[in-house]
C-alpha positions in Angstrom: -20.8 15.9 -26.9 -19.6 18.0 -29.4 -17.9 18.2 -32.8 -17.1 21.8 -33.2 -14.6 23.1 -35.2 -13.1 25.3 -34.8 -14.0 24.2 -31.0 -12.7 27.8 -28.8 -15.4 29.5 -31.9 -18.2 27.7 -30.5 -17.5 28.3 -26.5 -20.3 29.6 -24.6 -20.0 32.4 -21.8 -21.7 31.3 -18.6 -20.9 34.6 -16.6 -17.7 36.9 -17.1 -14.7 34.7 -17.5 -16.8 31.4 -17.2 -16.6 29.5 -21.0 -17.6 25.7 -21.6 -18.6 23.5 -24.5 -22.0 24.2 -25.8 -23.3 20.5 -24.6 -21.9 20.9 -21.5 -23.7 24.2 -20.4 -26.9 22.8 -19.0 -25.1 20.7 -16.2 -21.6 23.5 -15.8 -25.0 26.7 -15.3 -26.7 24.2 -12.9 -23.7 22.8 -10.8 -22.8 27.1 -10.2 -26.5 27.9 -9.7 -26.0 25.2 -6.9 -22.9 26.1 -5.3 -21.0 23.9 -6.8 -18.5 25.9 -8.4 -16.4 24.8 -11.6 -13.0 26.3 -12.4 -12.5 24.1 -16.1 -14.6 21.7 -17.7 -14.1 19.7 -21.5 -16.8 18.1 -23.4 -13.6 15.4 -24.8 -15.1 16.6 -28.6 -15.6 12.7 -29.3 -11.9 12.0 -28.6 -11.9 11.0 -24.7 -13.9 11.3 -21.5 -15.0 14.8 -20.7 -14.4 16.3 -17.0 -15.5 19.1 -14.9 -13.0 20.4 -12.1 -14.5 22.1 -9.3 -13.1 24.6 -7.2 -12.7 22.1 -4.2 -10.4 20.0 -6.0 -12.6 17.3 -7.1 -13.3 16.1 -10.7 -16.1 14.8 -12.4 -15.7 12.4 -15.1 -17.9 12.3 -17.8 -18.0 9.2 -20.2 -19.6 9.4 -23.6 -22.0 6.3 -22.7 -22.8 3.1 -20.8 -19.4 1.3 -22.4 -16.8 4.1 -22.0 -18.3 4.4 -18.2 -17.8 0.6 -17.2 -14.3 0.7 -19.0 -13.0 3.6 -16.7 -14.9 1.4 -13.7 -12.5 -1.7 -14.8 -9.3 1.4 -13.8 -10.3 0.4 -10.4 -10.1 -2.6 -8.4 -12.5 -2.5 -6.0 -15.8 -1.8 -5.7 -18.0 1.1 -3.6 -16.8 -1.2 -0.5 -13.3 -1.2 -0.8 -14.0 -5.1 -2.0 -11.9 -6.7 -4.4 -13.8 -6.5 -7.6 -14.0 -9.6 -10.3 -12.3 -9.3 -13.7 -14.0 -9.4 -16.8 -11.7 -13.1 -17.6 -13.3 -14.3 -14.1 -16.6 -13.5 -14.5 -17.3 -15.4 -18.0 -14.8 -18.0 -16.6 -17.3 -18.3 -13.8 -20.8 -17.0 -15.5 -21.3 -15.5 -12.3 -22.1 -11.6 -11.9 -20.3 -9.3 -10.1 -21.4 -6.0 -7.8 -20.1 -2.9 -9.3 -21.1 0.5 -7.5 -24.6 -0.4 -7.0 -24.8 -2.1 -10.2 -24.9 -5.7 -11.1 -24.2 -7.2 -14.6 -25.3 -10.1 -15.3 -23.1 -12.3 -18.4 -24.7 -11.1 -21.9 -26.5 -8.0 -20.1 -23.9 -5.2 -19.5 -26.7 -2.7 -18.7 -27.5 -1.7 -15.2 -29.8 -3.3 -12.7 -30.5 -2.3 -9.4 -28.4 -4.3 -7.1 
């Protein structure tokens, strides 16, 4: 993610009236070129997750890394199938794995494995 000071001077013009952080330029261009129109974006500047607001009302959240993405995942008490997810404490106590969004996390190894 970007760490530009001052932020406003580092902004990149995508087209007339459309600006973004330099590190988001490739993805913002790709989305708009593909017909997925963006309204606003911010990379988070290393202080928080980034985001891209889409014209259809959805918003993409951009985690800085794997750990931050898992922290965001834990905000939701259900997986992609609507099933209640185990908390980290449940997983540690049982030594079991829990599925989250198509990835399986094993105790001691939090990197993705296709489920």
